[in-house]
C-alpha positions in Angstrom: -26.1 30.8 -45.9 -27.8 30.4 -49.2 -31.2 30.2 -47.6 -30.7 33.4 -45.7 -29.2 35.2 -48.7 -32.3 34.3 -50.7 -34.9 34.3 -48.0 -33.9 37.6 -46.3 -31.8 39.4 -48.9 -28.8 39.8 -46.5 -25.5 41.3 -47.4 -22.3 39.1 -47.1 -21.2 41.2 -44.1 -24.5 40.8 -42.4 -24.4 37.0 -42.9 -21.1 36.7 -41.2 -22.1 38.9 -38.2 -25.2 36.8 -37.4 -25.5 35.2 -34.0 -27.9 32.5 -32.9 -29.6 35.0 -30.7 -30.5 37.2 -33.6 -33.0 34.7 -34.9 -36.2 35.3 -33.0 -39.9 34.7 -33.2 -42.1 37.7 -32.6 -45.8 37.9 -33.0 -45.8 34.5 -34.6 -43.2 35.4 -37.3 -39.5 34.5 -37.6 -37.1 37.4 -38.0 -33.5 38.5 -37.6 -33.6 41.0 -34.8 -31.2 43.8 -34.2 -29.2 43.2 -37.4 -26.5 45.8 -37.8 -26.2 46.6 -41.4 -24.5 49.1 -43.6 -23.7 52.4 -42.0 -24.4 50.8 -38.6 -28.1 50.8 -39.2 -30.0 48.5 -36.9 -33.1 46.7 -38.4 -35.3 43.7 -38.2 -35.5 41.4 -41.2 -38.4 38.9 -41.5 -37.4 35.4 -42.7 -39.5 32.8 -44.3 -40.3 29.6 -42.5 -38.1 27.6 -45.0 -35.1 29.8 -44.1 -35.7 29.2 -40.4 -35.9 25.4 -41.1 -32.5 25.6 -42.8 -31.1 27.4 -39.8 -32.4 24.7 -37.5 -30.9 22.0 -39.7 -27.6 23.8 -39.8 -27.3 24.5 -36.1 -28.3 20.9 -35.2 -25.8 19.4 -37.6 -23.0 21.7 -36.6 -23.8 21.6 -32.9 -24.2 25.3 -32.6 -26.3 26.6 -29.7 -24.9 30.1 -29.2 -22.5 32.7 -30.6 -21.9 33.1 -34.3 -24.3 31.3 -36.6 -21.6 30.6 -39.2 -18.0 29.8 -38.4 -14.8 29.6 -40.4 -13.6 26.2 -41.5 -10.0 25.2 -41.7 -8.4 23.2 -44.5 -9.2 20.0 -42.6 -12.9 20.8 -42.7 -13.1 21.6 -39.0 -14.9 24.7 -37.6 -12.4 27.1 -36.0 -14.9 29.2 -34.1 -13.7 32.2 -35.9 -15.9 34.5 -38.0 -15.8 33.6 -41.7 -14.8 36.4 -44.1 -17.1 38.1 -46.6 -14.9 36.5 -49.3 -15.7 33.0 -47.8 -19.4 33.8 -48.3 -18.7 34.8 -51.9 -16.8 31.5 -52.5 -19.6 29.4 -51.0 -22.2 31.0 -53.3 -20.1 30.9 -56.5 -18.8 27.4 -55.9 -22.3 25.9 -55.1 -23.8 27.7 -58.1 -21.1 26.3 -60.4 -21.9 22.8 -59.2 -25.5 23.1 -60.5 -24.5 24.9 -63.7 -25.0 28.6 -62.8 -22.8 31.6 -62.6 -24.0 33.4 -59.5 -22.7 35.8 -56.9 -24.1 36.9 -53.5 -25.4 40.2 -55.0 -27.3 38.3 -57.6 -29.1 36.4 -54.9 -29.9 39.6 -53.0 -31.4 41.1 -56.2 -33.4 37.9 -56.7 -34.8 38.3 -53.2 -36.0 41.8 -54.1 -37.4 40.7 -57.5 -39.3 37.7 -56.0 -40.7 39.9 -53.2 -41.8 42.5 -55.7 -43.4 39.8 -57.9 -45.1 38.4 -54.7 -46.8 41.9 -54.3 -44.7 42.9 -51.2 -45.0 46.7 -50.9 -41.9 48.4 -52.2 -41.4 50.2 -48.9 -41.2 46.8 -47.1 -38.6 45.6 -49.6 -36.7 48.8 -49.0 -36.7 48.2 -45.3 -35.7 44.5 -45.6 -32.8 45.4 -47.8 -31.7 48.2 -45.5 -31.9 50.9 -48.2 -32.3 54.5 -47.4 -34.5 55.3 -50.3 -36.7 53.4 -52.7 
């Protein structure tokens, strides 16, 4: 989850709706295809190779080959097959951040994605599209 939040700037609701089939390679680049975002907008979001590697590690470890990329976990630590909540994503980010001494929320990670892309000389229009914003 963290690698997609930082590597693609996704919203919590977008993370929980992801399916294995959304992750595709096109023209030699990895992306999330047909992502339904805010206001039901459909877009393609490029992802860095390191995010794709994290997805591969996760799906292999969790035995996920189809359906939702992330699944809810019960109190016993077993995947339920149900879709996790946006609140669950929030808790994953904030709890992991606390473990390494940071106070961090998913929106902070999304802003960091945008700032790093801008610092890396990505055109502002491309950042706008990746984030799913209507205007710059």
